[in-house]
N, C-alpha and C positions, 0 to 999 in steps of 0.2 A: 363525390369522395371516387378517385382514381383508384385504381385495382393495382395492387402490389407488382414490379417487374419481374422477371424470371430470376431467380435468386443465381449470384457466383457463388460458388462453392469449390473450396480445395478440399484439401486434409486437415486444413488447421484451423479454418472458417468457412461461414456459412454468412454471405451478405444479400440484404435486400436494397440494394444503391438506387437513390431516386424514386423509394418506394411512393412519395406522393401522397401517402393516406393521409386525409383531413377529419379534423371533427372539430366541435364546439363545446368549450366549457365556457358558461359564463359570455363574460363579452369578447373571449376571446378565441382566434381560431388556432390551431394547434396544426401543422404538417410534421407528419415523421419522414424525415428525408432518407434517414439511413438506418436500419435494423441488423444489428450485427450481433454474432456468435463467433467468438474464436480463443483459439489458447494461443498465448503469445509464445512467440520463439525469438522475438525481437524486442528492441527498445521504441517505446512510443515516444517520438521527439517533444521536447517541450511546444504546446502551444497554447492557443486562447481562440474562444469562439467570439464571432461579433454579437451585437445589440440583439435581444430578442433570440438568442439560441441557446437551447441547454440540452445537456448530456447525463441520461441515467446510465452508471454502473453497476452493476452487481456483479459479484464475484462468487461463482457456484465451486468451484474447488480448485486448488491452488494456491501459490502462494508469490507474492512480489511487494514492489513497492510504489507508492504515487507519492509526488511531488505536488502540493498544491499551494501555489503563491508561496513558494518557497521555503514551504513546511511539510517535512518526508511524513507519510505515515507507511506503517505496514499492511498489506492486504493478504486475506486470507480468507478460507471459505464463510461464506454469510456477510463477506463486505461490500456496503453499501455506498456511493456518492455521488453527489449530483454535482456539475460543473457546468456553471450557467454563463452570461455572457462576461466576457474579461476576466476570466479566470482563469491564469496558465495552470498548464497542467502536464507532469511527464510521468510515463507508466513504463515501470523496470523490472521484468518476470525474472524470477530465480530460477538459476541454471538449471537446477536439480529436481524441480516440484514446481515448474512453470505455470504461473495463474492461467485460468479461462474468463471467460469477461461476456457476459450478454451486455451489449450497450445499445441504447436508443438516442438518437441524434433528431432533437425536436427544434422546429421554426416557428415562433408564435409572431401572431397578427393579430392587432384591434381591429376587431369587426364594429364600425360606427353603428351601423344597426342595429347592433345589440347590445352597444353601451349603457344605455339607461336600463337594460334588461333586471326583471325582479328577481332573478334566477340565486336566491340568498345563499342556499345548499353550495351552488356550483361557484358563486363568485366568493365565498367561504374558503375554498379549497383553492381555486383558483390564486386567488393575494396570497394565503400561505406560500404556493411553489413559487412564483413568480417574484416573490420577496427574499425566496432564499437561493440563491446563487450560488451560493456554497456550503455543504454539509457532506459529513462522511461519518458514519457508524455502522452497525449493523443489524443487520433487517430482522424482524419481529415478526413481520405480518406475510411471510410466508410468498414473498415476490418471486422464488424461485419456481414454483408451480405455474403461476400465470405467465411467465418468461417461455416456460417449456409449452405450453397449452398454446402460447401466440406462436411459436415456430412453428408446430404443428398445423396449426390452421394456415400458416403462411405457406407451406409447404404442399399441402392437400390442395388447397384450393378448391374445396367444396363448394355446393350453394351455398350463397350467405356469407360466404367467410369475409367477405369485407367488413360487412355489419360486426360479425363477430370481434374481429381484429382492431376496428374502431372503438368496442365496447371495452376490450382487452388494455388498449391504452390508456384509455381514461380511467381502469381500474388502476394501471401501475402509478400514474401521477395520483391518486386517493390514497394508495399505499405510502406512495412517498410520504404524502403530508403527514400520514399517520405515524410513520418510523419516528421521523426527527419533531414532530411538534409532541408526540408521546414522550420520547425520551428525553432530549438535549436541546438545548438551545443550537440556532444554526452555527454552522462552523465547529461546534464541538466534537468528541469523539466520544460516543456512549460506552458505558463501563463493559471490561472484559470480563466474563467468567473467568472464576477461579481455575476451572480445569483446563482453560487454553492459556494461561499466564506461563506455565512451565514450557509451553510448546514455542511462546513468542518468545520467551528469553533464551533458551536455548536456541534456535533459528537465527535471531539477532548475533550472536555471539559467534555464531558457527560461520553464518557468511557475512556479516558486517563489522566485524571486529574492526577494519580497518577504518571507518568512517564515525562509528557507532557514537554519540552523545548520551550522557544522563539524558538531557533534554529530550533528544530524538525517541529514545526509550521509553521516558515516561508517558509520552505523547502516543505511544503505540499500544502501552497498556492501561491507559484513560487514567493516570495515577500522577499526583504531585513527583517533583523529584525526591521528596524526603519518604512519600511513602514506597517510591521503588526501591529505594536504598533498603527500608525495613524488607523488603520482599526480599531482597537480595542476599542479605544477612539471614534471612528464615531459611531460605532456600538451598543457600552456597555456603551459609556463613563466611561470604567475603564481600568486600564492599563494591561498589562500580568500577572502578579503579583498578583493583587489585583480580577481577573476573575478567576485564577485558586485558587486560596486562598478560595474563594466563592464556587466554584464545590466542593473541597476538604471537606469544613466544611458542605456541605448539605450532604455529604455520609456519612461525619464523625455522623452526626445526625441520618441519616439511621441505623447504625451500631451500635449506643449507643441505642438505642431505640426498636431495632427488633433482636438484637442479646444476647449473652452473652458472646462474644468475651472478652478476656483480653485485656485492653488499648494496651498495646504492640503488640500484633496482629493487632489492628485496625492502629495503627501507622504504622506498616508495608504493609499493605493494600492501606493504603492512600501515599505510598511513601516517608514516613517522616524518615530520618538516626536513630531517636529514639524515646521512650517514652516521653520523656524531650522535645524534639523538638514540638511533637504534643501537649502535655499539655499546653507548654507556648504558641504555635500558638492559638489553640482554647479559651486560656483564653484572649489571645491580642482579639480575634475575636468577643467572645461570652460574654465576662464578665465573666464567671465561669469557672473552672475546667470541662475536660471531664466527671469525678468521680460523682462531685455534679450533672451535668447535668442529669447524665444519673439517679440517686437517684431520683431526683426532678420531672422524667418524665417518670419514670419506667411503670408507668398507665396511659399513655397518648399516643392516638394516635401521629404517626408518624407525624410531621409538620416542615417547617423549622422553622430557627431562628427567632426570634422576629426580624421585619424589624427594628424595632426603634434601637434595639443592631446593627443591619450590618449597619444602614445608620450614627450610631452617632460613631461608635467605626472604628480608623484609620486602614488602609492597615498594617499589622505587617511585620516590617522588618527582615527577617529570619536568625535567625543565623546560619541557615545551605548553604553553598555556593551552593549546588546543586539548590536551590529554587531561587537564587536571579537573577533578571534581567542581562543582560548582558550589555555593553554601548551601545546604540544607533548610531550605525556606519552605513556608506554606505547610498545609496542613496532609 
């Protein structure tokens, strides 16, 4: 096993690049090529890794979004996911509270000398890990503590640290398998605790009102669309479409009063397919057109739409199919 190289450290990241820390589990040799801790202030573009490569991602704090094979998932404290061979993934931090991440990039190689090994326990863990190229959920095994100690050993480089790091990397793989084998099947999202549901709902409508769908919100909450609608009625006494419309209109008011952006640009920022669709939705919601609202409130401080208008106006039936709630199927 080769010792880790000197880390590359910036104000936002600590990287052990080309670490070349290797260890065996069962018939397989693992090589930890990169071990990184970073707080994201940039988007990680869509990418995928080649055969035999796995990345373990753990979020200790902050928020963001990961797109896994085209499916969007919300990330926050204790989010955990693995991306194996050919799994496309992109990570997008939230601007106000960007996520931090521990990331371990592992390359696997079959060791033919150990192919017939009888190490049953190792092979059981190994098979579970290698057969799960995609999983996302919440950590229940305190991986955070192991990650912290891993970086502590790598930074101090005291006598015997390579053996300890080797053991910690094996422990992380075991804890990964315990997480997704004990909770939910591969590819599914574990249940979100009730005390986190409100935070996810508030953040989703606050930051993602332009692109949020009932389906994507349901996946963040690990609920069916029907269960998500029930939750929205319970917490806000609104449907998904009513809540999304309110969030969009609140953002529209800010943009109309505090910027000179053209109506078409505001419509695009809010996720409408056209300025006409935005104008119709705003008129239905507020009782006047966006241009008229901007003219009447140009010199006024930014404030929400009149509660009387919001309370008396019905929720619009959007002409754009992108905004319509899907049928409430499922349980």
